[in-house]
VEXKEPA-108617 format. One record per residue (C-alpha): residue number from 1; x, y, z; residue in one letter. Coordinates in steps of 0.02 Angstrom, whole numbers, plus 50000, padded with zeros to 5 digits. Each point is the difference from the previous one (the first is absolute). Layout:
<pts>
PT   num    east   north      up   residu
PT   NUM       X       Y       Z        a
...
</pts>
This chain:
<pts>
PT   num    east   north      up   residu
PT     1   52185   53708   54716        m
PT     2   50207   49995   49910        a
PT     3   50152   50021   50134        i
PT     4   50121   50129   49937        e
PT     5   50171   49957   50001        t
PT     6   50133   50138   50060        p
PT     7   50099   50069   49861        e
PT     8   50165   49916   49995        v
PT     9   50155   50119   49998        r
PT    10   50145   49969   49930        s
PT    11   50168   50057   50091        a
PT    12   50169   49969   49981        q
PT    13   50088   49886   50116        s
PT    14   50132   50134   50055        i
PT    15   49947   50185   50005        r
PT    16   50046   50108   49873        e
PT    17   50148   50092   50054        g
PT    18   50076   49865   50134        y
PT    19   50123   49859   49957        h
PT    20   49982   49814   50079        t
PT    21   50102   50065   50164        i
PT    22   49943   50143   50083        t
PT    23   50072   50064   50170        p
PT    24   49908   50050   50133        a
PT    25   50082   50086   50149        i
PT    26   49934   50048   50178        v
PT    27   50069   50150   50060        v
PT    28   49978   50128   50147        r
PT    29   49931   50155   49932        d
PT    30   49957   49954   49824        a
PT    31   49935   50187   49952        a
PT    32   50170   50048   50036        s
PT    33   50082   49836   49916        a
PT    34   49898   50038   49836        i
PT    35   50054   50184   50018        d
PT    36   50184   49946   50021        f
PT    37   49993   49846   49852        y
PT    38   49924   50162   49882        v
PT    39   50160   50120   50038        r
PT    40   50128   49852   50007        a
PT    41   49957   49885   49849        f
PT    42   49867   50086   49906        g
PT    43   49843   49919   50049        a
PT    44   49843   50023   49957        t
PT    45   49858   49979   50123        e
PT    46   49869   49880   49895        i
PT    47   49871   49976   50151        s
PT    48   49975   50030   50185        r
PT    49   49877   49925   50125        a
PT    50   49993   50061   50174        a
PT    51   49898   49957   50152        m
PT    52   49927   50095   50112        p
PT    53   50137   50036   50119        n
PT    54   50109   50054   49844        g
PT    55   50092   49865   49992        k
PT    56   50028   49937   49816        i
PT    57   49932   49822   49982        m
PT    58   50058   49986   49817        h
PT    59   50094   50110   49877        a
PT    60   50096   49983   49841        e
PT    61   50130   50085   49916        i
PT    62   50103   49968   49832        q
PT    63   50187   50026   49984        i
PT    64   50029   50001   49810        g
PT    65   49906   49862   49929        d
PT    66   49962   49893   50159        s
PT    67   49870   50015   50147        r
PT    68   50036   49973   50194        m
PT    69   49868   49999   50107        m
PT    70   50021   50069   50203        l
PT    71   49912   50020   50152        s
PT    72   50018   50043   50161        d
PT    73   50051   49914   50157        e
PT    74   49853   49917   50085        m
PT    75   50076   49910   50130        p
PT    76   49811   49921   50063        e
PT    77   50002   49911   49824        m
PT    78   50183   49948   50016        g
PT    79   50055   50117   49853        n
PT    80   50159   50082   50083        l
PT    81   50146   50083   49893        g
PT    82   50164   50005   50028        p
PT    83   50018   50125   50125        q
PT    84   49907   49887   50095        s
PT    85   50066   49849   49979        l
PT    86   50182   50072   50018        g
PT    87   50061   49966   49809        g
PT    88   49938   49923   49841        t
PT    89   50061   49839   49913        a
PT    90   49975   50047   49817        s
PT    91   50011   50162   49883        s
PT    92   49922   50089   49852        l
PT    93   50116   50024   49846        h
PT    94   49995   50132   49875        i
PT    95   50064   49987   49820        s
PT    96   49999   50169   49923        t
PT    97   50114   50094   49861        e
PT    98   50088   50103   50107        d
PT    99   50009   49936   50168        v
PT   100   50127   50134   50054        d
PT   101   49871   50140   49984        a
PT   102   49860   49871   50078        v
PT   103   50118   49960   50147        f
PT   104   50046   50183   50031        q
PT   105   49815   50038   49997        r
PT   106   49975   49863   50145        a
PT   107   50134   50060   50095        v
PT   108   49941   50196   49989        d
PT   109   49809   49934   50069        a
PT   110   50082   49908   50127        g
PT   111   50047   49836   49964        a
PT   112   50174   49937   50080        m
PT   113   50134   49926   49894        v
PT   114   50056   49830   50058        t
PT   115   50081   49951   49842        m
PT   116   50086   50133   49907        p
PT   117   49975   49989   49806        l
PT   118   50123   49904   49918        a
PT   119   50013   49927   49834        d
PT   120   50003   49806   50032        q
PT   121   50066   49853   49943        f
PT   122   49830   49921   49930        w
PT   123   49993   50136   49888        g
PT   124   49897   50143   50099        d
PT   125   50020   50163   50083        r
PT   126   49917   49950   50167        f
PT   127   49967   50060   50166        g
PT   128   49902   50006   50147        m
PT   129   49889   50111   50112        l
PT   130   49898   49967   50147        t
PT   131   49845   50112   49992        d
PT   132   49948   50100   50162        p
PT   133   49850   49859   50023        f
PT   134   50133   49876   50022        g
PT   135   49984   49908   49833        h
PT   136   50159   49955   49901        n
PT   137   50005   50058   49815        w
PT   138   50135   49958   49873        s
PT   139   50015   50114   49836        l
PT   140   50087   49928   49839        a
PT   141   50045   50051   49823        t
PT   142   50047   49858   49890        h
PT   143   50175   50066   49919        l
PT   144   50053   49844   49917        r
PT   145   49953   49810   49961        d
PT   146   50122   49896   50100        v
PT   147   49996   49802   49986        s
PT   148   49970   49875   50133        e
PT   149   50177   49931   49986        e
PT   150   50073   50185   50034        e
PT   151   49872   50026   50138        i
PT   152   50058   49834   50096        q
PT   153   50187   50037   49983        a
PT   154   49968   50173   50069        a
PT   155   49910   49933   50138        m
PT   156   50117   49858   50039        t
PT   157   50150   50145   49988        q
PT   158   49886   50095   50136        m
PT   159   49973   49853   50117        a
PT   160   50183   49939   49984        d
PT   161   50054   50204   50052        g
PT   162   49864   49991   50150        c
PT   163   50058   49848   50066        s
PT   164   50176   50023   49990        g
PT   165   50045   49829   49901        t
PT   166   50056   50056   49833        g
PT   167   49995   49927   49841        a
</pts>
């Protein structure tokens, strides 16, 4: 009797729609967070897997060309979001063609401005927000290319101004 071998499937090592790094965040009330990201950033919900108690174990959304995973807090598994931890040490960044419109849309949806939009010395129009779930976001539109030398000179000037030493 011949032994049958299972059909070998070929698969891409990185799934379609993903990049090398994919953020995965934990939030309190993932269903509300998904709704916020749709309203604030134009996200599209890709998938949602809820447990019998209604908590979202895994969801995927897409903002622009990038995917993000998220889940509800599950303290029993050690998964806590920024609201339970008292803040976050990271941020998510969105590059967009119209940062003013996206920024305002997020504010209108309930995000808190932590750094107003402004043209920055590194060549971007840039601002920062905190979403209602405690995650920090930076948003930018690239306006002009700036050399590393120009960036370093501007950073040195800024540091001198902050320290009061002058140059």
